[in-house]
PAVOMI-332673 format. One record per residue: residue in three letters; y, z, x of N, C-alpha, C, O in turn. Coordinates in steps of 0.02 Angstrom, whole numbers, padded with zeros to 5 digits, always signed. Last residue first. Layout:
AlaYZXYZXYZXYZX/...
% end
This chain:
Asp+00940-00066-00094+00956-00122-00134+01031-00137-00148+01048-00185-00182/Trp+00975+00040-00014+00940-00037+00023+00957-00091-00031+00982-00146-00018/Ala+01005+00133-00095+01045+00107-00034+01050+00044-00002+01094+00010+00023/Leu+00922+00142-00161+00954+00136-00210+01020+00108-00137+01068+00069-00143/Thr+00823+00201-00086+00792+00148-00115+00857+00111-00152+00848+00054-00173/Asp+00879+00320-00061+00869+00274+00009+00851+00214-00017+00859+00166+00020/Ala+00880+00373-00168+00930+00375-00153+00935+00316-00075+00983+00286-00050/Ile+00723+00413-00178+00771+00346-00219+00839+00341-00171+00839+00292-00133/Thr+00678+00475-00075+00669+00403-00096+00699+00351-00132+00704+00290-00130/Lys+00758+00599-00108+00769+00539-00053+00756+00476-00036+00789+00435-00004/Ala+00707+00640-00241+00777+00605-00223+00786+00558-00144+00812+00504-00133/Leu+00579+00674-00175+00583+00610-00231+00650+00576-00224+00661+00517-00209/Pro+00545+00711-00021+00558+00729-00093+00590+00680-00100+00622+00645-00060/Arg+00401+00655+00077+00475+00678+00078+00506+00688-00001+00469+00659-00041/Phe+00256+00724+00117+00291+00675+00077+00369+00692+00073+00387+00750+00065/Thr+00092+00709+00211+00155+00746+00198+00221+00705+00152+00225+00644+00164/Leu-00063+00706+00264-00020+00673+00232+00041+00707+00187+00029+00729+00131/Gly-00166+00780+00346-00088+00786+00373-00045+00748+00330+00014+00750+00347/Ala-00287+00790+00288-00275+00756+00362-00212+00740+00379-00199+00696+00419/Asn-00258+00848+00169-00300+00882+00230-00295+00860+00291-00297+00895+00341/Ile-00218+00732+00114-00173+00786+00125-00207+00845+00169-00172+00885+00201/Ala-00333+00654+00121-00278+00637+00140-00228+00687+00151-00194+00682+00202/Lys-00411+00730+00007-00419+00715+00099-00379+00703+00125-00370+00742+00172/Ala-00321+00747-00103-00354+00793-00059-00373+00791+00025-00362+00825+00076/Ile-00320+00649-00188-00278+00652-00133-00302+00700-00078-00299+00688-00018/Asn-00377+00553-00342-00386+00616-00304-00359+00597-00222-00372+00542-00197/Val-00263+00492-00457-00308+00485-00399-00314+00542-00354-00266+00575-00332/Gln-00198+00450-00571-00204+00521-00560-00279+00526-00511-00332+00554-00525/His-00158+00320-00598-00111+00362-00582-00129+00452-00571-00090+00500-00566/Met-00263+00276-00665-00228+00245-00619-00178+00283-00553-00169+00274-00493/Val-00269+00334-00801-00317+00353-00725-00281+00323-00663-00276+00357-00612/Ala-00197+00261-00882-00159+00326-00846-00206+00358-00792-00187+00399-00750/Ala-00251+00175-00993-00245+00169-00897-00204+00206-00848-00183+00190-00792/Phe-00232+00236-01099-00298+00206-01068-00306+00190-01014-00359+00188-00984/Ser-00105+00252-01094-00138+00300-01101-00217+00296-01072-00249+00336-01039/Pro-00004+00112-01013-00034+00149-01057-00085+00203-01067-00127+00188-01025/Leu+00122+00137-00876+00051+00106-00895+00017+00153-00963+00014+00214-00963/Trp+00244+00096-00789+00212+00119-00850+00151+00096-00847+00130+00044-00819/Leu+00295+00040-00663+00268+00118-00653+00228+00116-00743+00174+00145-00745/Pro+00417-00079-00748+00352-00060-00693+00359-00003-00690+00413+00023-00705/Leu+00377-00188-00867+00419-00112-00849+00364-00082-00795+00304-00069-00796/Asp+00319-00286-00839+00374-00305-00876+00410-00234-00868+00471-00231-00863/Thr+00205-00217-00770+00244-00278-00758+00311-00293-00778+00355-00310-00738/Phe+00145-00116-00819+00169-00101-00747+00201-00176-00705+00214-00188-00646/Pro+00110-00212-00960+00100-00136-00937+00111-00157-00841+00086-00206-00812/Ala+00214-00306-01044+00144-00306-01005+00147-00238-00953+00193-00228-00913/Val+00232-00294-01222+00260-00299-01149+00203-00281-01106+00154-00249-01125/Gly+00210-00348-01354+00185-00403-01294+00202-00379-01215+00195-00413-01164/Gln+00247-00266-01470+00293-00315-01438+00284-00366-01388+00323-00412-01374/Ser+00129-00186-01458+00134-00226-01516+00197-00283-01493+00186-00343-01502/Leu+00157-00099-01331+00103-00161-01332+00110-00209-01381+00103-00268-01366/Leu+00265-00035-01387+00283-00080-01322+00228-00125-01307+00237-00179-01279/Phe+00202+00050-01482+00269-00002-01495+00268-00051-01423+00273-00111-01430/Asp+00104+00121-01400+00070+00051-01485+00145+00024-01472+00145-00033-01449/Asp+00158+00203-01315+00136+00145-01280+00116+00080-01350+00116+00018-01347/Asp+00356+00229-01381+00269+00243-01371+00237+00193-01339+00267+00140-01329/Met+00514+00239-01315+00485+00204-01350+00399+00223-01317+00382+00228-01258/Trp+00653+00345-01276+00578+00347-01270+00545+00284-01311+00570+00292-01366/Val+00788+00300-01191+00781+00298-01269+00694+00291-01253+00671+00242-01222/Leu+00918+00411-01099+00837+00357-01094+00816+00362-01178+00823+00410-01216/Glu+01073+00355-01044+01027+00380-01109+00969+00360-01107+00956+00300-01112/Ala+01185+00400-00926+01148+00338-00955+01104+00387-01009+01107+00448-01010/Pro+01317+00393-00806+01286+00426-00877+01253+00359-00908+01273+00301-00915/Thr+01284+00403-00630+01294+00365-00695+01264+00386-00759+01204+00396-00769/Gly+01188+00449-00535+01246+00471-00549+01294+00453-00602+01342+00489-00615/Ala+01064+00411-00446+01113+00370-00483+01183+00393-00483+01228+00371-00447/Val+01031+00565-00460+01023+00523-00390+01079+00459-00421+01139+00470-00412/Gln+00992+00571-00609+01035+00605-00557+01050+00587-00502+01110+00600-00494/Arg+00884+00449-00638+00972+00456-00641+01015+00525-00628+01076+00523-00640/Cys+00793+00487-00558+00827+00416-00532+00905+00428-00565+00960+00423-00538/Ala+00753+00609-00614+00755+00597-00531+00817+00525-00527+00870+00523-00496/Glu+00712+00542-00738+00758+00602-00723+00788+00608-00660+00849+00613-00656/Leu+00604+00483-00696+00666+00432-00721+00721+00476-00732+00777+00451-00736/Val+00524+00566-00648+00552+00518-00615+00622+00484-00632+00671+00467-00600/Gln+00490+00632-00754+00534+00662-00694+00544+00608-00643+00579+00620-00594/Arg+00447+00552-00840+00497+00599-00880+00546+00610-00808+00607+00603-00802/Met+00314+00541-00781+00366+00463-00794+00436+00521-00812+00481+00510-00771/Ser+00290+00669-00667+00281+00638-00753+00326+00560-00729+00356+00539-00679/Leu+00162+00739-00543+00241+00702-00563+00228+00671-00614+00174+00644-00623/Pro+00093+00858-00471+00095+00826-00513+00156+00797-00535+00203+00835-00546/Ile+00116+00870-00280+00104+00891-00344+00103+00852-00402+00117+00795-00386/Ser+00110+00776-00174+00053+00824-00192+00045+00878-00241-00002+00917-00249/Pro+00156+00611-00275+00152+00661-00217+00091+00720-00221+00041+00716-00256/Gly+00041+00497-00176+00059+00568-00185+00096+00572-00260+00070+00539-00304/Thr-00101+00427-00091-00048+00394-00123-00005+00497-00144-00032+00548-00122/Ala-00223+00362-00015-00158+00369+00016-00103+00351-00052-00076+00297-00065/Asn-00389+00400+00021-00340+00386-00020-00270+00404+00017-00260+00445+00062/Leu-00483+00350+00181-00430+00392+00116-00387+00352+00075-00361+00297+00083/Ile-00608+00341+00269-00600+00314+00204-00537+00364+00181-00553+00421+00163/Ser-00630+00353+00448-00618+00372+00383-00614+00320+00343-00615+00262+00363/Ile-00578+00410+00600-00614+00367+00558-00634+00391+00497-00655+00449+00492/Gln-00436+00461+00697-00465+00450+00641-00496+00398+00623-00468+00343+00623/Gln-00362+00450+00816-00419+00425+00827-00473+00459+00754-00532+00475+00759/Tyr-00244+00516+00807-00283+00560+00819-00369+00526+00812-00421+00558+00806/Glu-00168+00411+00822-00172+00449+00856-00236+00478+00877-00269+00474+00929/Ile-00210+00348+00688-00220+00320+00724-00227+00363+00804-00276+00355+00841/Met-00131+00441+00606-00197+00437+00596-00239+00423+00649-00287+00456+00666/Arg-00010+00419+00631-00034+00487+00676-00104+00453+00655-00136+00436+00705/Ile+00017+00291+00578+00013+00304+00642-00017+00375+00663-00049+00380+00716/Thr+00008+00346+00442-00050+00285+00457-00057+00287+00532-00113+00286+00559/Trp+00110+00418+00439+00031+00450+00427-00010+00427+00457-00054+00454+00491/Glu+00221+00312+00442+00200+00368+00483+00148+00396+00505+00131+00405+00563/Ala+00182+00267+00311+00180+00211+00388+00176+00260+00425+00121+00264+00453/Leu+00182+00349+00216+00133+00300+00238+00123+00266+00294+00072+00241+00318/Asp+00335+00388+00226+00273+00428+00236+00216+00398+00246+00187+00421+00296/Arg+00388+00242+00204+00382+00258+00276+00335+00321+00275+00292+00319+00319/Val+00328+00235+00054+00329+00163+00124+00334+00213+00184+00282+00226+00212/Asp+00319+00364-00023+00358+00321-00005+00339+00286+00078+00338+00309+00135/Ile+00208+00327-00160+00196+00372-00098+00246+00302-00068+00239+00241-00073/Ile+00155+00382-00314+00172+00358-00296+00197+00386-00212+00206+00445-00199/Gln+00090+00416-00495+00067+00436-00424+00104+00377-00374+00086+00320-00389/Val+00135+00497-00630+00161+00437-00592+00128+00457-00528+00138+00515-00507/Pro+00056+00536-00807+00062+00566-00737+00080+00479-00710+00063+00426-00736/Ala+00166+00554-00945+00125+00537-00915+00128+00531-00846+00182+00522-00818/Asp+00260+00633-01030+00234+00672-00993+00170+00641-00949+00129+00678-00921/Pro+00320+00524-01105+00360+00564-01057+00313+00605-00999+00325+00609-00938/Asn+00220+00389-01142+00232+00470-01149+00280+00480-01103+00282+00440-01056/Gly+00331+00229-01150+00266+00277-01150+00268+00341-01162+00317+00360-01195/Pro+00494+00197-01047+00401+00173-01073+00350+00234-01089+00332+00278-01048/Ala+00652+00188-01092+00585+00240-01058+00534+00222-01093+00527+00227-01154/Leu+00784+00090-01100+00723+00091-01122+00671+00148-01079+00659+00130-01022/Val+00950+00157-01100+00888+00150-01050+00835+00146-01082+00820+00202-01105/Thr+01124+00144-01115+01053+00151-01160+00992+00122-01120+00990+00061-01111/Gly+01208+00163-00969+01208+00135-01038+01143+00151-01055+01105+00172-01012/Gly+01171+00110-00792+01187+00168-00858+01192+00142-00915+01176+00082-00913/Arg+01142+00081-00686+01195+00035-00701+01220+00073-00785+01270+00064-00819/Gln+01065+00166-00624+01138+00162-00591+01172+00107-00633+01228+00088-00616/Leu+00947+00128-00702+00987+00205-00712+01059+00199-00675+01107+00229-00699/Arg+00895+00020-00611+00941+00001-00702+00977+00070-00723+01029+00069-00756/Ala+00877+00051-00504+00941+00001-00498+00948+00009-00578+01003+00004-00605/Pro+00780+00156-00512+00845+00191-00477+00892+00127-00501+00949+00144-00518/Trp+00703+00047-00581+00709+00122-00614+00770+00155-00587+00810+00180-00626/Tyr+00665-00067-00471+00692-00065-00552+00737-00021-00573+00796-00034-00585/Thr+00599-00001-00388+00661-00022-00366+00691-00029-00437+00740+00005-00455/Phe+00465-00030-00423+00495+00043-00432+00580+00032-00411+00617+00077-00431/Arg+00430-00135-00415+00392-00108-00442+00431-00032-00454+00417+00010-00497/Asp+00496-00236-00329+00519-00222-00385+00485-00170-00421+00519-00154-00470/Ser+00430-00301-00221+00395-00316-00281+00432-00295-00337+00417-00318-00392/Pro+00483-00280-00096+00501-00346-00119+00481-00361-00187+00500-00411-00217/Asp+00555-00144-00018+00489-00172-00060+00526-00228-00105+00577-00223-00139/Tyr+00660-00096+00063+00628-00164+00068+00569-00165+00018+00530-00210+00035/Pro+00623+00082+00031+00679+00018+00058+00636-00040+00071+00577-00031+00088/Gly+00488+00107-00097+00539+00138-00044+00587+00061-00025+00586+00007-00054/Val+00313+00132-00129+00394+00123-00145+00446+00135-00086+00436+00171-00037/Ile+00153+00099-00168+00201+00109-00134+00285+00094-00131+00306+00036-00130/Leu+00033+00153-00272+00075+00110-00290+00139+00140-00211+00161+00198-00210/Gly-00080+00207-00159-00067+00198-00231-00018+00142-00229-00024+00093-00192/Pro-00200+00154-00012-00140+00180-00047-00131+00166-00127-00164+00123-00156/Arg-00320+00187+00078-00307+00158+00010-00256+00182-00022-00263+00230-00060/Ile-00374+00149+00224-00328+00168+00189-00316+00145+00133-00301+00086+00128/Ile-00519+00167+00345-00486+00124+00284-00442+00163+00244-00467+00216+00225/Leu-00552+00134+00503-00498+00161+00461-00480+00123+00405-00447+00072+00402/Thr-00689+00118+00611-00623+00077+00562-00599+00139+00545-00620+00191+00569/Arg-00795+00113+00694-00730+00115+00726-00674+00089+00680-00628+00052+00696/Ala-00921+00126+00639-00900+00174+00650-00842+00169+00707-00838+00208+00754/Pro-00931-00065+00659-00963-00003+00636-00940+00054+00678-00936+00048+00739/Ile-00850-00186+00634-00853-00141+00677-00864-00088+00654-00819-00055+00627/Glu-00926-00280+00534-00914-00304+00607-00878-00249+00658-00875-00263+00717/Ala-00953-00192+00438-01015-00208+00460-00990-00243+00521-01029-00239+00568/Glu-00811-00143+00420-00850-00092+00431-00927-00129+00473-00952-00103+00523/Val-00778-00261+00361-00734-00239+00423-00784-00200+00459-00801-00213+00517/Val-00823-00276+00235-00833-00335+00302-00817-00308+00378-00837-00327+00433/Gln-00794-00163+00163-00851-00192+00196-00859-00227+00260-00887-00214+00313/Glu-00660-00211+00141-00684-00146+00180-00742-00156+00201-00749-00158+00262/Cys-00674-00330+00067-00637-00323+00142-00652-00274+00173-00662-00280+00233/Leu-00734-00264-00061-00786-00314+00002-00754-00320+00084-00784-00317+00137/Ala-00612-00185-00095-00661-00167-00075-00722-00213-00036-00751-00192+00014/Lys-00532-00312-00131-00505-00256-00070-00574-00226-00035-00593-00234+00023/Arg-00591-00370-00216-00591-00413-00153-00579-00357-00100-00604-00354-00044/Asn-00587-00282-00317-00646-00289-00300-00648-00329-00232-00697-00325-00195/Gly-00442-00301-00350-00482-00216-00312-00531-00240-00278-00533-00231-00217/Tyr-00425-00417-00383-00389-00391-00337-00417-00336-00296-00418-00327-00236/Thr-00571-00480-00436-00514-00464-00446-00494-00437-00380-00531-00433-00332/Glu-00654-00657-00385-00652-00587-00389-00581-00554-00399-00532-00585-00379/Asp-00649-00772-00325-00624-00751-00387-00632-00680-00420-00615-00661-00476/Leu-00684-00776-00209-00628-00807-00212-00607-00779-00268-00549-00758-00270/Tyr-00810-00747-00151-00770-00697-00207-00707-00719-00218-00669-00676-00238/Asn-00863-00863-00083-00889-00836-00163-00851-00796-00204-00849-00798-00266/Glu-00853-00832+00024-00797-00879-00007-00812-00877-00075-00772-00891-00119/Leu-00948-00769+00092-00901-00733+00074-00849-00779+00025-00806-00749-00007/His-01106-00775+00088-01070-00835+00073-00988-00803+00047-00970-00813-00011/Glu-01189-00690+00072-01179-00680+00147-01111-00739+00131-01065-00739+00172/Ser-01195-00566-00077-01203-00640-00034-01154-00638+00036-01106-00602+00050/Thr-01133-00445-00113-01210-00463-00145-01215-00538-00110-01261-00567-00138/Leu-01050-00314-00083-01055-00377-00064-01135-00381-00078-01180-00343-00062/Arg-00977-00195-00219-01016-00204-00161-01037-00292-00154-01040-00330-00203/Ala-00854-00100-00295-00885-00169-00277-00920-00163-00220-00899-00131-00173/Val-00895+00081-00267-00837+00025-00277-00889-00036-00273-00948-00030-00256/Glu-00913+00249-00320-00940+00187-00316-00873+00130-00322-00824+00131-00359/Ala-00820+00372-00231-00829+00339-00302-00859+00267-00269-00841+00237-00218/Asn-00767+00447-00128-00860+00441-00132-00880+00403-00177-00939+00389-00183/Glu-00637+00478-00132-00660+00413-00085-00736+00401-00093-00764+00353-00068/Asn-00620+00509-00305-00608+00536-00227-00648+00477-00196-00683+00438-00228/Ile-00513+00516-00450-00576+00495-00432-00567+00490-00349-00513+00469-00327/Asp-00461+00575-00564-00475+00610-00506-00538+00589-00486-00593+00615-00494/Pro-00517+00488-00708-00461+00527-00674-00486+00557-00606-00547+00561-00603/Thr-00637+00364-00713-00609+00436-00722-00560+00442-00677-00554+00414-00622/Ala-00633+00215-00680-00684+00251-00737-00656+00313-00767-00650+00321-00828/Pro-00471+00138-00627-00545+00178-00628-00584+00191-00691-00563+00177-00747/Pro-00401-00001-00735-00398+00056-00707-00497+00066-00687-00549+00038-00704/Glu-00496-00058-00612-00419-00068-00634-00423-00057-00719-00446-00099-00758/Gly-00575+00021-00490-00572-00033-00537-00502-00019-00570-00463+00025-00553/Tyr-00549+00053-00349-00619+00095-00398-00614+00066-00473-00651+00092-00515/Val-00479-00037-00287-00537-00036-00254-00590-00008-00313-00647-00029-00325/Ser-00355+00016-00300-00383-00043-00353-00439-00040-00338-00472-00042-00391/Ile-00306+00078-00186-00347+00109-00268-00368+00075-00300-00410+00097-00340/Ser-00337-00019-00042-00291-00011-00113-00326+00038-00130-00377+00052-00098/Ser-00306-00052+00121-00354-00069+00050-00308-00037+00007-00248-00031+00018/Ile-00275-00073+00262-00240-00068+00232-00270-00079+00177-00266-00140+00170/Phe-00386-00035+00422-00397-00090+00360-00345-00047+00296-00366+00008+00278/Val-00398-00053+00589-00359+00015+00528-00350-00054+00473-00318-00106+00481/Tyr-00504-00030+00692-00484-00066+00658-00455-00023+00596-00480+00024+00565/Arg-00509+00021+00883-00510+00039+00818-00471-00005+00753-00411-00017+00761/Glu-00507-00052+01002-00550+00020+01008-00557+00046+00921-00603+00082+00900/Val-00547-00227+01032-00496-00186+00998-00539-00108+00971-00588-00107+00934/Tyr-00629-00313+01065-00567-00297+01111-00530-00253+01068-00470-00250+01080/Asp-00735-00349+01018-00746-00323+01068-00685-00314+01100-00685-00307+01161/Ala-00689-00364+00870-00737-00326+00886-00747-00306+00966-00768-00250+00978/Leu-00603-00484+00834-00568-00418+00882-00623-00361+00897-00606-00314+00933/Thr-00666-00567+00772-00628-00597+00842-00614-00521+00863-00619-00509+00923/Gln-00714-00491+00676-00767-00545+00720-00724-00547+00776-00747-00527+00829/Ala-00586-00474+00595-00636-00416+00622-00699-00448+00702-00712-00425+00758/Ser-00552-00603+00560-00520-00554+00600-00559-00504+00641-00561-00496+00702/Leu-00666-00643+00489-00641-00691+00546-00580-00658+00604-00567-00675+00661/Gln-00635-00552+00391-00705-00558+00428-00685-00587+00498-00689-00557+00552/Val-00551-00597+00321-00538-00534+00358-00590-00521+00407-00585-00483+00456/Ile-00577-00718+00252-00528-00715+00312-00515-00640+00353-00478-00631+00401/His-00694-00672+00179-00715-00702+00206-00648-00721+00282-00663-00732+00340/Pro-00609-00562+00079-00667-00556+00146-00668-00603+00205-00650-00589+00263/Phe-00445-00561+00059-00501-00604+00045-00559-00608+00091-00561-00649+00137/Tyr-00344-00502+00097-00353-00494+00030-00425-00534+00021-00454-00531-00034/Gly-00251-00416+00230-00315-00446+00210-00314-00443+00164-00289-00390+00144/Cys-00107-00371+00280-00116-00424+00249-00195-00455+00241-00201-00516+00245/Thr-00140-00275+00382-00094-00254+00320-00083-00322+00265-00051-00315+00213/Asp-00209-00208+00499-00213-00262+00447-00177-00244+00391-00190-00195+00357/Ile-00179-00136+00669-00185-00138+00582-00171-00209+00539-00127-00251+00550/Val-00286-00114+00804-00243-00150+00758-00258-00120+00681-00306-00097+00650/Ala-00286-00005+00951-00298-00009+00880-00244-00070+00856-00186-00078+00874/Asp-00281-00037+01074-00315+00025+01053-00321+00038+00973-00353+00081+00943/Trp-00332-00205+01141-00296-00160+01103-00338-00100+01075-00397-00099+01059/His-00328-00321+01269-00370-00270+01223-00312-00230+01190-00254-00227+01213/Arg-00327-00513+01262-00275-00436+01282-00345-00398+01266-00399-00424+01255/Glu-00386-00617+01231-00344-00627+01287-00324-00556+01297-00303-00543+01354/Arg-00410-00623+01095-00461-00623+01132-00427-00602+01213-00461-00563+01247/Leu-00283-00678+01045-00307-00605+01028-00355-00569+01065-00355-00507+01072/Arg-00320-00821+01036-00273-00791+01080-00265-00728+01077-00225-00713+01122/Gln-00423-00831+00930-00440-00835+00987-00389-00809+01050-00410-00782+01101/Leu-00331-00874+00818-00343-00799+00817-00392-00784+00897-00393-00727+00919/Asp-00310-00994+00826-00258-00952+00821-00285-00883+00842-00256-00845+00881/Glu-00447-01051+00819-00406-01059+00870-00352-01026+00868-00331-01023+00926/Ile-00478-00999+00663-00504-00980+00729-00486-00979+00786-00494-00929+00820/Lys-00372-00966+00539-00373-01017+00593-00407-00988+00666-00375-00963+00713/Thr-00317-00868+00447-00372-00938+00443-00393-00967+00481-00441-01003+00465/Arg-00202-00821+00537-00277-00776+00526-00329-00830+00497-00383-00833+00525/Asp-00098-00916+00641-00110-00918+00557-00204-00893+00559-00251-00928+00576/Gly+00041-00863+00743-00044-00881+00719-00050-00864+00645-00024-00824+00606/Arg+00136-00801+00892+00128-00853+00814+00063-00874+00823+00032-00893+00873/Leu+00147-00633+00929+00110-00680+00941+00093-00735+00880+00053-00725+00834/Lys+00293-00549+01000+00252-00599+00929+00222-00637+00956+00244-00675+00999/Glu+00348-00378+01051+00319-00457+01066+00281-00495+01003+00243-00465+00964/Val+00498-00340+01007+00430-00337+01011+00401-00401+01019+00420-00457+01002/Glu+00629-00362+01003+00609-00322+01065+00527-00305+01055+00498-00263+01090/Pro+00657-00397+00887+00674-00444+00934+00642-00408+01003+00635-00443+01053/Phe+00643-00362+00714+00616-00328+00788+00616-00381+00860+00560-00399+00878/Leu+00657-00523+00653+00659-00449+00657+00617-00442+00718+00582-00478+00754/Asp+00648-00650+00657+00695-00617+00694+00693-00552+00689+00733-00520+00724/Pro+00574-00685+00535+00552-00690+00605+00593-00657+00658+00561-00637+00706/Asn+00539-00653+00386+00591-00619+00432+00571-00630+00508+00553-00580+00540/His+00403-00757+00382+00452-00683+00350+00484-00659+00399+00457-00643+00452/Gln+00347-00843+00463+00372-00857+00389+00426-00815+00370+00481-00833+00349/Gly+00253-00815+00568+00326-00820+00580+00370-00832+00527+00431-00833+00539/Arg+00122-00780+00567+00152-00860+00561+00224-00863+00574+00250-00916+00590/Asn+00076-00643+00667+00091-00680+00615+00118-00741+00602+00150-00755+00652/Phe+00058-00510+00772+00022-00570+00769+00044-00601+00662+00024-00574+00611/Leu+00143-00404+00879+00144-00439+00800+00092-00498+00805+00095-00531+00857/Thr+00131-00269+00956+00134-00332+00964+00111-00357+00906+00060-00333+00881/Val+00186-00108+01039+00185-00165+00975+00189-00220+00973+00245-00243+00987/Thr+00174+00035+01123+00166-00038+01120+00168-00086+01058+00113-00078+01033/His+00238+00201+01063+00178+00157+01043+00214+00070+01088+00273+00054+01081/Gly+00347+00300+01014+00326+00276+01081+00275+00218+01104+00277+00195+01161/Cys+00375+00330+00890+00335+00361+00930+00298+00342+01013+00252+00362+01049/Ala+00446+00223+00869+00472+00289+00864+00432+00347+00895+00455+00399+00918/Leu+00348+00109+00851+00392+00101+00898+00437+00190+00910+00455+00206+00967/Ala+00281+00156+00732+00244+00144+00790+00296+00152+00849+00289+00196+00892/Ala+00395+00153+00637+00341+00225+00652+00300+00204+00718+00288+00251+00756/Glu+00425+00013+00643+00474+00051+00663+00433+00123+00667+00448+00151+00720/Val+00285-00041+00607+00335-00060+00677+00377-00019+00700+00379-00006+00760/Leu+00263+00004+00457+00220+00028+00525+00258+00011+00589+00260+00058+00629/His+00377-00061+00420+00400+00027+00435+00332+00035+00475+00336+00070+00525/Arg+00336-00188+00422+00401-00165+00466+00398-00096+00458+00426-00068+00505/Gly+00227-00144+00341+00211-00187+00401+00272-00182+00442+00262-00171+00501/Leu+00273-00137+00197+00235-00085+00238+00241-00112+00304+00286-00077+00328/Phe+00379-00273+00186+00369-00187+00184+00353-00144+00220+00387-00113+00262/Ile+00350-00375+00349+00365-00374+00263+00340-00302+00237+00290-00275+00260/Thr+00308-00394+00472+00377-00387+00454+00398-00381+00376+00455-00383+00352/Gly+00185-00370+00487+00233-00325+00517+00288-00343+00521+00326-00320+00564/Gly+00029-00450+00526+00069-00451+00475+00128-00419+00526+00130-00432+00586/Ile-00064-00363+00623-00066-00435+00591-00025-00426+00517-00048-00399+00466/Ile-00025-00253+00764-00020-00279+00708-00029-00342+00654+00025-00371+00652/Leu-00073-00182+00879-00066-00239+00872-00071-00255+00788-00125-00266+00760/Ile-00034-00055+01014-00045-00060+00939-00024-00140+00915+00032-00161+00928/Asn-00071+00051+01129-00056-00021+01143-00096-00052+01057-00154-00066+01044/Met+00009+00198+01161-00051+00164+01124-00026+00094+01145+00028+00082+01172/
% end
């Protein structure tokens, strides 16, 4: 297959390229060349800015079996890409987010049929001030409107693994590896949902190969995982003596600790539904998960 990737050199994008190449597909990247420009020397690179119509017009010189949009955050910008490619691509794959259900969602075990934010104006620039989740939801609708019945919407949860620039997971393996007394946040039995970036990338390519047209939540693992299990696994893989000292939600909040940012993965009980998203549809569609210990070990090796 001939796959165009918008982005393709940061985190999920680079793993999508690797997964596609491993399956024998032809990959072309369209980006500005500002991040890791020398990555994948064997891959064709089209330099351009997705916000500029004149740059996007270059994509109309070709036909693509699929485009994967890894970096669409604003509906009016995503609309430009979708309009440009509507007659030149068989399938538009948009990487969205479980944040479309709210931050946090209204209920646990939320599935793809749940209500999300809706477009209310043709002036898409009006949505610049919306939340991240709302903007992602509106981007989904723009893609479907421009390329109806040929879209695959993937809504990942927290993506983790090698080359993650955010430190939203890497912090924990690295901190446990340093050893000593480690502050462990919140309820030890609080749920955690994460997905290894390589599992997500490989599955996304399979979904393209299967010509899947759907909306799919994509996080993991397949069985419930707790904060205690994650930190204990980090400690075991790191192999460094460390003592976990648990601090409850009320104490952390009273000290001004910001959930998810100051202490990665931690969400207080009122927001725990962010880690309780229903992924049955994705699992039925073939999403699989490598062992947590493997993700931790590979993350540490990269870090």
